[in-house]
N, C-alpha and C positions, 0 to 999 in steps of 0.2 A: 263183121256183124255178129251180134250176140246170138247164141243158140240156147234154147230152153228145153228142158226135159222134165216133164211132170211124172209123179208117181204117187202112190198111196191110196188110189181109189179102190172101191170094192163094193160088195153087196152087204148091207147091214139092215138091222131092224130099226124101226122108228124109236127114237130116244137114244140111240147109240151115238158114238163119236168117231170121227175119222180125222186124221191129219194128213193133208196133202203137202207134198214137197215139190219144189221147182228148182232144179239146179241149172244155173247159168254157166255158160262157157267162159265167162270173164266177170270181173268185179263190176257190178252194176251200180254201186253205191254213189258214184260221182257223176256218171254220165247218162243214167237211164232212170225213167220212171218205171215202176213195175206194178202189176195189178193182177187180180184174178177175175176171170169172167166164167160164165157158164152158159150152156145152151141145151135146153131140153128138147126132146123130139117134137118136131112140128112147131117150135117156138123160136122167136128171135133171140139172139145172143144178148145177155144182159151183164152189166158190170156187177160183180159181187163185192169187191173191195178195190176201190180205185183212189189214187192220190189226189189231194187238193193242192192248190198253189201255196198254202201255208205249211205244207208238209204233213198235214193230218190225213186221215183215211176216211173216205165216205163208204159206208156200207149200204147195200140195198136194204130197203125197209123190211123185206121179208126175212133177212138174216141178222138184223141188228140184235145184239145181245146174245147171239148164239155162235157167230163166226168171228174169228180174230186173225188178222194177218200179222206176221212177224218175219224178221229176217235174221239170218246168221251170215253177216258179211264175210267173216273169215272163211266160210265154206261156200260163198256165192250162192246161197240157198234162200229161197222164199218159202214160207210156210202158210198154210191156211188151216187153222184149227177149227173144226166144225163140230159143235156140240148140239145135243138135243135134235138130232136130225129128224126131218119129216119126209113123208113120201114126195111132197112137192119139191124137195131138194134134189130129186133124181135128175141127173143131167150129165153131160160131158163137161168137165171143168178144165179150163185152160189158164195158164199164166201167160202174160204178155208183157212186152217191154216197148218203151218209146224213148226216143232221144230226149234228153232233158237239158234245159238251159236255166240259168239263174239270173235274176235281176234284182237290183236294189231299189226299194221304194218304201216310203214311210218309215225309214229308220231300220229296215231289216231286209234280209234276203227272202225272195219268193222263188218258187220254181214254176217253170212252164213246161208242160209235157207236149211233145209232138204227137203225131198219130201213132197209135199202137200198131206197128208193122211187124214186130217180131213176136212169133207165136210158137208155143210148144205144140206137141201132137195131141195133147189132151189126156185126161185120165177119167174113166167113167165112175160115177157114183150112182148106186141104185139103193133106194131106201124103201123097204117094204113095211106095210102096216101090220 
């Protein structure tokens, strides 16, 4: 099973940027969906950047235009670039992986993600005003 280790969190001022990294123990490009989630103190966990069946990424409305997910498959690493950070972005950030399958429909391949059962330990982000 894949293991995930996040890093890059920290304490910053509003308007600053951070880039989170998530290193996987194996190549996830073929068999896993990967995503970023966050959980603020006293709140439910929410998806920040999650994959869609067409291979695109859905971003939470609160981070659209500010956060970008990317991958370096050669290094088994997932990134979350966070710009224009706001105090409400303060949370523990997690990367997660789910087993993935592909299926053919309407003349192309689509992906189906299972349950996100593989989680890193999280990296904290604190944004002060």
